[in-house]
Steps between C-alpha positions, in 0.01 A plus 500: 500500500377543144618329186470562128578294194645709216524394135727683256468422126699635205265671250570684181873526407644153489830449684510862618162453672640192663807688621286774647275243669819384676580864593151534658538170691830623642349834591217334698739251662735775616208704632363193681845449667502868615159437663611170660237313299559137404530433128453158335500415129221256420539468122751628248535488118818690409707553183856428398592873504391549861147613435173371649206391292288441810568484876260440788622583852360555847569793727417449869514760769329793668309714256584308175152512355438861589834614358510294184141493370543804277792343314251285291490604137717560196844654555661655189872552447676725257877445458779371274504126558820309566413300188477815277802576283380820327436696821124523436256554791243213524166498678405180682246390755480272802173409682477464875219323685463526880287232681452524876512166678200420720528507881469176694135564560438558133683197362364370175399137521619315187353162442743232373230397252515850347871498414714315252870483585770430235876459557775589258874578493595852613679701243771765499558805278378448142313191595802282567429220747691541821337219701477150381223413743144618464482745787317786329123516564216620287149524662180547302195615693227328301195723604672818380759375254769679704854360453796569728851363506797486738851370413752696709565232761673165450238353732173384352317555827629857525386576144159345583460735794610802298263417213209448738583834669487683164171326415351592834598865468356527152172323591473731800543810282231370261258434788575833669412688181203276425675375184400157386690494171834340412838651602555660160193722558615581859845597389378701202281709734805581708772544237332516165683355204842651573466729203715816508194724530369327823767640719486607863864612513781588260874462576677738268872440516628773262323757720576313831129527585225275625142620450193349652215582258218441758607796710695690233813525714871439420804396694866511396806280558374186341801289598447582866136405488572177308750423780205473743457865610119482452358627828445861405349420161266225630382713792411793270314268261314330782399836653360616167317189396359360825 
């Protein structure tokens, strides 16, 4: 059974980008449910309007890595935002990173001497504290400068396990690709700077069309796809890119 850690970050576009990041997370979650994959949120930084600045989650099940690896990159959305009063179409971006978790035989050994662990209060939308106890965890991997966090559980031990799992997956990805630089370099290689021009896919709501620019193919019925009906699109992209 394979497992991937996915990270979605709002890019260009402010609150609208955060709202679309939430749309993408729901899309992947519903698709995972249709595949009987297990989904677990490891870290979340959301907004007061229901958007997501950043979310890290794990998908576990048969074929997760194979099916999701081509989702990594910048996703561009063109639509009239909920926050727009003059009916203008905005263009925003969201970046997606996909990190396969190592199999048991490939486990990354992390020395306790190489990590620094900090604890803080977990926060809710807009940075409001929702937990008076310091159960959120921030881990710094000193050799690489890599920093990961987890705050979704009320249990300190659970957040420790989640943060270590994220760290392990990211270190594994660096090792697998012979990358010895810090996380910012690794992520930039996968998703760029989240600029509008670095797109792999565009979701055009006025035309009800999704276009994947890597294979120059479009699909229609955006709402249906965002509701988790991804199988046909993902299979066509996988067949063209593998």
